[in-house]
C-alpha positions as a Markdown table, in Angstrom:
| # | Residue | x | y | z |
|---|---|---|---|---|
| 1 | Met | 3.4 | -7.2 | -4.0 |
| 2 | Ala | 4.8 | -4.2 | -2.0 |
| 3 | Ser | 2.4 | -1.4 | -1.2 |
| 4 | Lys | 3.0 | 2.3 | -1.3 |
| 5 | Val | 2.6 | 2.4 | 2.3 |
| 6 | Gly | 4.2 | -0.7 | 3.4 |
| 7 | Val | 5.2 | -4.4 | 2.7 |
| 8 | Pro | 3.2 | -7.4 | 3.8 |
| 9 | Val | 5.0 | -10.1 | 5.8 |
| 10 | Gly | 5.3 | -12.5 | 3.1 |
| 11 | Glu | 6.8 | -10.2 | 0.7 |
| 12 | Leu | 9.2 | -9.0 | 3.4 |
| 13 | Ser | 10.2 | -12.5 | 3.9 |
| 14 | Arg | 10.8 | -13.0 | 0.2 |
| 15 | Arg | 12.9 | -9.9 | -0.2 |
| 16 | Thr | 15.0 | -10.5 | 3.0 |
| 17 | Gly | 15.5 | -14.3 | 3.0 |
| 18 | Val | 14.0 | -14.4 | 6.6 |
| 19 | Ser | 11.1 | -16.6 | 7.6 |
| 20 | Pro | 7.8 | -14.8 | 8.8 |
| 21 | Ala | 8.4 | -16.5 | 12.1 |
| 22 | Thr | 11.7 | -14.8 | 12.5 |
| 23 | Ile | 10.4 | -11.5 | 11.5 |
| 24 | Asn | 7.8 | -11.9 | 14.2 |
| 25 | Phe | 10.5 | -13.0 | 16.6 |
| 26 | Tyr | 12.5 | -9.7 | 15.6 |
| 27 | Val | 9.3 | -7.9 | 16.5 |
| 28 | Asn | 8.8 | -9.4 | 19.7 |
| 29 | Arg | 12.5 | -8.7 | 20.7 |
| 30 | Gly | 12.0 | -5.0 | 19.8 |
| 31 | Leu | 14.3 | -5.2 | 16.7 |
| 32 | Leu | 11.6 | -4.3 | 14.4 |
| 33 | Pro | 8.5 | -2.3 | 14.8 |
| 34 | His | 5.0 | -3.7 | 15.0 |
| 35 | Pro | 3.4 | -3.7 | 11.6 |
| 36 | Thr | 0.4 | -1.5 | 10.8 |
| 37 | Lys | -3.0 | -3.3 | 10.8 |
| 38 | Thr | -4.8 | -2.6 | 7.4 |
| 39 | Ala | -7.4 | -5.5 | 7.8 |
| 40 | Arg | -8.4 | -8.2 | 10.2 |
| 41 | Thr | -5.7 | -10.5 | 8.6 |
| 42 | Arg | -3.5 | -8.1 | 7.0 |
| 43 | Ala | -0.6 | -5.9 | 8.2 |
| 44 | Leu | 2.1 | -3.9 | 6.5 |
| 45 | Tyr | 5.6 | -3.2 | 7.5 |
| 46 | Pro | 7.5 | 0.1 | 6.6 |
| 47 | Pro | 9.3 | -0.5 | 3.3 |
| 48 | Asp | 12.8 | 0.3 | 4.9 |
| 49 | Met | 12.5 | -2.8 | 7.1 |
| 50 | Val | 14.2 | -4.5 | 4.2 |
| 51 | Glu | 17.3 | -2.7 | 5.0 |
| 52 | Arg | 16.9 | -3.0 | 8.7 |
| 53 | Ile | 16.7 | -6.8 | 8.5 |
| 54 | Ala | 19.6 | -6.9 | 6.5 |
| 55 | Arg | 21.5 | -4.9 | 9.0 |
| 56 | Ile | 20.3 | -7.4 | 11.8 |
| 57 | Lys | 21.5 | -10.4 | 9.7 |
| 58 | Asp | 24.9 | -8.8 | 9.2 |
| 59 | Phe | 25.3 | -8.2 | 12.9 |
| 60 | Gln | 24.3 | -11.9 | 13.6 |
| 61 | Asp | 26.8 | -13.1 | 11.1 |
| 62 | Arg | 29.4 | -11.2 | 13.0 |
| 63 | Gly | 28.5 | -13.2 | 16.1 |
| 64 | Leu | 26.5 | -10.6 | 17.9 |
| 65 | Pro | 23.7 | -11.7 | 20.2 |
| 66 | Leu | 20.2 | -10.1 | 19.7 |
| 67 | Ala | 20.5 | -8.2 | 23.1 |
| 68 | Val | 23.6 | -6.4 | 21.7 |
| 69 | Ile | 22.1 | -5.9 | 18.3 |
| 70 | Ala | 19.0 | -4.2 | 19.9 |
| 71 | Arg | 21.3 | -1.8 | 21.7 |
| 72 | Ile | 23.5 | -0.9 | 18.6 |
| 73 | Leu | 21.1 | -1.3 | 15.7 |
| 74 | Asp | 20.2 | 2.5 | 15.4 |
| 75 | Ser | 23.6 | 3.6 | 16.4 |
| 76 | Ser | 25.5 | 5.8 | 13.8 |
| 77 | Asn | 28.8 | 4.3 | 15.2 |
| 78 | Pro | 28.1 | 0.7 | 16.7 |
| 79 | Ala | 31.8 | -0.2 | 16.4 |
| 80 | Ala | 32.5 | 2.6 | 18.9 |
| 81 | Glu | 30.0 | 1.2 | 21.5 |
| 82 | Leu | 31.2 | -2.3 | 21.2 |
| 83 | Gly | 34.9 | -1.5 | 21.1 |
| 84 | Leu | 35.2 | -3.9 | 18.1 |
| 85 | Ser | 35.8 | -3.3 | 14.4 |
| 86 | Leu | 32.6 | -3.8 | 12.4 |
| 87 | Ala | 34.2 | -2.9 | 9.1 |
| 88 | Pro | 32.3 | -4.6 | 6.0 |
| 89 | Thr | 33.6 | -8.1 | 5.6 |
| 90 | Arg | 34.8 | -9.2 | 2.0 |
| 91 | Ser | 33.9 | -12.8 | 2.7 |
| 92 | Gln | 31.0 | -12.6 | 0.1 |
| 93 | Arg | 33.4 | -12.0 | -2.5 |
| 94 | Gly | 35.6 | -15.0 | -1.5 |
| 95 | Pro | 37.6 | -16.3 | 1.4 |
| 96 | Val | 39.9 | -14.0 | 3.2 |
| 97 | Arg | 43.6 | -14.9 | 4.1 |
| 98 | Leu | 45.2 | -14.9 | 7.5 |
| 99 | Thr | 46.5 | -11.3 | 7.7 |
| 100 | Gln | 43.1 | -10.0 | 6.8 |
| 101 | Tyr | 41.4 | -12.4 | 9.1 |
| 102 | Leu | 43.4 | -11.1 | 12.0 |
| 103 | Asp | 42.8 | -7.7 | 11.0 |
| 104 | Glu | 39.0 | -8.1 | 10.9 |
| 105 | Thr | 38.5 | -10.2 | 13.9 |
| 106 | Gly | 41.0 | -8.5 | 16.2 |
| 107 | Leu | 42.5 | -12.0 | 17.3 |
| 108 | Glu | 46.2 | -12.4 | 18.1 |
| 109 | Arg | 48.0 | -14.8 | 15.9 |
| 110 | Asp | 49.0 | -17.0 | 18.7 |
| 111 | Val | 45.5 | -17.3 | 19.9 |
| 112 | Leu | 44.1 | -18.0 | 16.5 |
| 113 | Ala | 46.8 | -20.8 | 16.1 |
| 114 | Arg | 45.5 | -22.4 | 19.3 |
| 115 | Met | 41.9 | -22.2 | 18.1 |
| 116 | Ile | 42.8 | -23.8 | 14.9 |
| 117 | Glu | 44.9 | -26.5 | 16.6 |
| 118 | Ser | 42.0 | -27.4 | 18.8 |
| 119 | Glu | 39.5 | -27.0 | 15.9 |
| 120 | Val | 37.3 | -24.4 | 17.6 |
| 121 | Val | 38.0 | -22.4 | 14.4 |
| 122 | Arg | 38.1 | -24.7 | 11.1 |
| 123 | Pro | 39.4 | -22.7 | 8.0 |
| 124 | Val | 40.2 | -24.5 | 4.8 |
| 125 | Arg | 43.8 | -24.9 | 3.6 |
| 126 | Asp | 44.4 | -24.6 | 0.0 |
| 127 | Glu | 47.5 | -24.2 | -2.2 |
| 128 | Thr | 48.3 | -20.6 | -1.0 |
| 129 | Gly | 47.5 | -21.3 | 2.7 |
| 130 | Leu | 44.6 | -20.7 | 5.1 |
| 131 | Ala | 41.3 | -19.5 | 3.7 |
| 132 | Phe | 38.6 | -18.1 | 6.0 |
| 133 | Asp | 35.0 | -17.9 | 5.0 |
| 134 | Arg | 32.1 | -15.8 | 6.4 |
| 135 | Ala | 31.4 | -18.4 | 9.1 |
| 136 | Asp | 35.0 | -18.4 | 10.3 |
| 137 | Leu | 34.8 | -14.6 | 10.5 |
| 138 | Ala | 31.7 | -14.7 | 12.7 |
| 139 | Ala | 33.4 | -17.2 | 14.9 |
| 140 | Gly | 36.5 | -15.2 | 15.2 |
| 141 | Arg | 34.5 | -12.1 | 16.2 |
| 142 | Ala | 32.6 | -14.0 | 18.6 |
| 143 | Ile | 36.0 | -15.4 | 20.2 |
| 144 | Ala | 37.3 | -11.8 | 20.3 |
| 145 | Arg | 34.0 | -10.7 | 22.0 |
| 146 | Leu | 34.4 | -13.4 | 24.6 |
| 147 | Leu | 38.0 | -12.4 | 25.3 |
| 148 | Leu | 36.9 | -8.7 | 25.5 |
| 149 | Glu | 34.3 | -9.6 | 28.1 |
| 150 | Gly | 36.9 | -11.5 | 30.3 |
| 151 | Val | 36.5 | -15.1 | 29.3 |
| 152 | Asn | 40.0 | -16.6 | 29.3 |
| 153 | Val | 41.5 | -18.6 | 26.2 |
| 154 | Glu | 41.5 | -21.9 | 28.1 |
| 155 | Thr | 37.7 | -21.7 | 28.6 |
| 156 | Ile | 37.2 | -20.9 | 25.2 |
| 157 | Leu | 39.4 | -23.9 | 23.9 |
| 158 | Arg | 37.2 | -26.1 | 25.9 |
| 159 | His | 34.6 | -25.8 | 23.1 |
| 160 | Asp | 36.5 | -28.5 | 21.5 |
| 161 | Glu | 35.3 | -30.9 | 24.2 |
| 162 | Phe | 31.7 | -30.3 | 23.1 |
| 163 | Gln | 32.4 | -31.6 | 19.4 |
| 164 | Pro | 30.2 | -34.5 | 19.9 |
| 165 | Val | 27.2 | -32.3 | 21.0 |
| 166 | Ser | 27.9 | -30.2 | 18.0 |
| 167 | His | 28.0 | -33.2 | 15.6 |
| 168 | Thr | 24.6 | -34.4 | 17.1 |
| 169 | Glu | 23.0 | -30.8 | 16.6 |
| 170 | Ala | 24.4 | -30.8 | 13.0 |
| 171 | Arg | 22.6 | -34.0 | 12.2 |
| 172 | Phe | 19.5 | -32.8 | 13.9 |
| 173 | Leu | 19.7 | -29.5 | 11.9 |
| 174 | Ala | 20.2 | -31.5 | 8.7 |
| 175 | Glu | 16.9 | -33.4 | 9.4 |
| 176 | His | 15.1 | -30.1 | 9.8 |
| 177 | Ile | 16.7 | -28.9 | 6.5 |
| 178 | Ala | 15.9 | -32.0 | 4.6 |
| 179 | Gln | 12.1 | -31.8 | 5.8 |
| 180 | Ala | 12.0 | -28.1 | 4.7 |
| 181 | Met | 13.5 | -28.8 | 1.4 |
| 182 | Arg | 11.1 | -31.3 | 0.3 |
| 183 | Asp | 8.6 | -28.8 | -1.1 |
| 184 | Lys | 10.0 | -26.0 | -3.5 |
| 185 | Pro | 13.5 | -26.4 | -2.2 |
| 186 | Ser | 15.7 | -23.1 | -2.3 |
| 187 | His | 18.6 | -21.5 | -0.7 |
| 188 | Arg | 16.5 | -19.1 | 1.0 |
| 189 | Lys | 14.5 | -21.9 | 2.6 |
| 190 | Ala | 17.6 | -23.7 | 3.7 |
| 191 | Thr | 19.1 | -20.5 | 5.3 |
| 192 | Ala | 15.8 | -19.5 | 7.0 |
| 193 | Thr | 15.5 | -23.1 | 8.4 |
| 194 | Arg | 19.0 | -22.8 | 9.8 |
| 195 | Ala | 18.5 | -19.4 | 11.4 |
| 196 | Ala | 15.2 | -20.6 | 12.9 |
| 197 | Phe | 16.8 | -23.7 | 14.3 |
| 198 | Ala | 19.6 | -21.7 | 15.8 |
| 199 | Thr | 17.0 | -19.4 | 17.4 |
| 200 | Leu | 15.3 | -22.2 | 19.0 |
| 201 | Arg | 18.3 | -24.1 | 20.2 |
| 202 | Asp | 19.5 | -20.7 | 21.7 |
| 203 | Tyr | 16.3 | -20.2 | 23.5 |
| 204 | Leu | 16.2 | -23.8 | 24.9 |
| 205 | Arg | 19.9 | -23.4 | 26.1 |
| 206 | Leu | 18.9 | -20.1 | 27.8 |
| 207 | Arg | 15.9 | -21.8 | 29.5 |
| 208 | Glu | 18.3 | -24.5 | 30.8 |
| 209 | Leu | 20.6 | -21.7 | 32.0 |
| 210 | Glu | 17.8 | -19.9 | 33.8 |
| 211 | Ala | 16.7 | -23.1 | 35.5 |
| 212 | Glu | 20.2 | -24.0 | 36.7 |
| 213 | Tyr | 21.4 | -20.5 | 37.5 |
| 214 | Pro | 18.5 | -18.2 | 38.0 |
| 215 | Asp | 20.8 | -15.1 | 38.8 |
| 216 | Trp | 23.2 | -15.8 | 35.9 |
| 217 | Asp | 23.0 | -12.2 | 34.5 |
| 218 | Gln | 23.5 | -10.5 | 37.9 |
| 219 | Pro | 26.6 | -8.8 | 39.0 |
| 220 | Arg | 28.7 | -10.8 | 41.5 |
| 221 | Gly | 30.1 | -9.2 | 44.6 |
C-alpha cells in the first residue's frame, strides 16, 4: 500500500506494469532517483514516479534509446531537442491509417513503401487499407530517427536480411514469456517479461559491439 511519503517498489511495479528489476535498472541508468531507505530492507520512491515511469515507457514505445530518454525526460519540450514530432499517439484507441502514420512518424511515403515491401514495417491490411498499430508507430519513428542521424535507406532495408535472427529471438522470447506466465499469468507479467528480455538482449548486443568496435561511439576524423 502506498505511503504518505512514498511508494514501495512492489507497489510501484504493480501500478506501472514495470518489474522491480526494470525499476532498479532505470535507477542505475539515472532515469529514476534512488529510493529513500526507511528500514534495512525497505525503501520508498516518491509518488510521482508512477507518472515518470509512464513517460519513460511512452518514449521507449516511440523507439527512443534510454540514453536519449535520460537527456529529454525532464525537458519541457523534448520534441524540439530531438527535431522530431512526439505528439501523443492515438494507437491506444485503435490502429491509425496511412496518412496519420506518415504524419506521426515523419517518414516519406516512398520510403515507407519500401520498408513495407521489405517487411521491415509490417502493418495489417484490412478492408479499408493499411492499419498501423502502436508497434508499427514505434518502428516508424525509429526509422525516421536513423534517417535523421544519417543512416541511409539501403542500410535500414537490410534489416530484412536478419529476419532469421529475429525469428529465433522471437521464439526465445516466447519461451521466457511461457515460463513467466505459469504462475499467476497476467498481461502485466507478459509485458514486463518482454521489456526485461529486450533490455537483456540490447545489453548483450552492446557488449558484443564494444568488444568488436571499442571506439564505436567516438567521432571519426
